[in-house]
Steps between C-alpha positions, in 0.01 A plus 500: 500500500283237337375726231504634149836366382369487146300822534714757681844620411547593865596214733502465871796657665668596172391857570508657156721805516329826411558636152685829512449725203540872433163633400468808276319799648142498378400807293149469640454685833417281798147541629447685827503260798131563559424437131696175505313388809169583339596302189592201715172523690310517175676197355459285811117483489512417129743212565292379792177504297656290226658279767165448668342395170784252461441361850130453423589288196775318690258407779280320250800300377613431857156371602515263204821362650342432837566824690199584717352852492555570874870426449511744207318764702751470788804479279416804285380725782703822477706376201597773254719530195860515630704727273817430700483129410479586128788748532716232658402246233578734211819645639695182544845591382686300238823565691560191715787441736794284401519177691781621724306814592195285575702255714663789688151575634336156494785336692625796696657454841187649655270257322725209592511609866121552509450164329701321764293674770175412322611139472594492866176667617285267290714188525226281648236567235755500215632163616142365501442640153825343376399167647157511331592630157865407463623854423791629705417770758776724366346494148156593628654774713689637196181527292338681793799735521490595131125529474422712807821551701384234743150646525594864539368609158191303409321783318201705612309545172141370509514198271142511368537867401840442340395197299169656392684813386754296302230280345295806406804668350510220243873481415512153664131490576439128461783407735400744768131412479601139560692613806207710619258207480753286689530774768122501540503120538751543781272744674200277442684207659537699824884508502514878518269800517512747208646781710782270617586383149793730428823465311699643211355729235523207258292264711764294682417427862646407835841414637608313187292688242253255347270612225137391553499206252819360656344545845194296401723225363776478761424695820511289818309499828802364687346491849157385387311798641275524196669803337798537266627827643797641315425863601533501879819572694528124564684374188425127554247448224695714254824308562320165476336613176837587350642162597194324358540689174866406464424140593221483246742591223756236595735634767766245593611524858878488536569615144645848466349753266850548363866504586750769404768348277820595322530421130833383355704697250376423150155395616246453217248775571249353256432246773365764740131561542205307627461286187822305566490262797777272621578316818738673743745222423489582128551867576791411728658297220499826294683681779203670676569535872334661799664810650720290730639302205292188576252307295132585542317206658250308288174685577359405158529630148597866480561793269761776506349849537693822434261780602756771415702321236856374528606797714259422781416211731425154360248266659425129458121496531277207588129417475419705809607811312210442260260442791579849632445623145137401540474760774663768289664433165783757514845343538599782734211423732581124503865568576393754763278250680753221468800701612311669783392157629864386486615807692224462763627142543850635558645454152763724341444798269540472125876487436516622139498866403247662273548724189379807691609734224232352273143634492172342416355545153173680446230316311564721200870415512429125515289538186778702338746220589272242337466707182875559478582131566261390225641761263852360568379148410430373851124451477310549827176369338311820581528833681308497829741635759509162676843339542394138437690198366503619141644840590755344738616271218527796264702696759739206537552491125577870489732478804704225331522708185662794683718303745281542814426217743190336348291493814180632339465782752309803373736764636528863408845421365348263244255767392786752475698263277194438281455875454 
């Protein structure tokens, strides 16, 4: 989804796994069902009164940005504070799937099979889109598959209500108010009626899940009918909009997002990561080969990515990898889109195995790892729970010191050794 990469910890398709915890029994008796219902009914009018006051103030700000009063009247008719949206926002789990768990779902046999069918059924329009924007039909189809299961799950939450609720809530109020104004501009343009503007609880819309500001900047009226319609059952404008977005950020037709490779024994793992770029020929001179033992063709300068460390798959990634990152910045998502597009095109599965006995670290555990690394003399330059370049470098230093492969991967085994 074109949305919130820097704002949300949740990412499209990654499907954060639910936290499972044993909760102690409360010593306070639970209220009677009728009492609980009465409390909820009492709280709802209070929230709605405060919410209505916020809407009154917001409308003044929206009018100052060019939104006409009749548009505001139509858009906010029947809108109420949506407690379910806030519950979803506040209950995003810190437990994310490991990349192999994510890919098991994102590039499942069902999704591949459905993607091939979606490509076949929409071949004509996807070919036209590819010709106009220079983005391969399989890539656009893969984004469609990960964002909404080829249009099956586009979201049914009223967007104006969701964005207004999130803006009122205030935790990321400025961002969501910007999205709300953009959504009103979309309505004002005549592209969609308020009651048809539905999507995810977080404000992403249509077959390929655009947020309103991205819609305003990149959505396409592919057939020239005067509307950029990403909501209807016809996916044409949504698919064209996705291709236009990727093209705008530099998609190179004919260049892969990445190629699975095999690293030679004794490979210098300090050369992995997106900061180091070499030509495929230079990588080949160091012994890097594709999974058939051949040299990777010269698609341009590339990096070596190890999303699960030395015990998982290795990829030689090219500039198109970073273009997909503009859609969603998570490596797992980019690999998911890229690999799904390869499979839809008839390519092979990933050959390498994954360290499936490993588990993802909680945010608190990542911070603990950073503290322990710094205490051991491998300075992470701060404790923020983000495994960035400084932390990766510190992990490599620690791994060398204890005889582990210095791949910089923040595994549970590294944390266990630090403890």
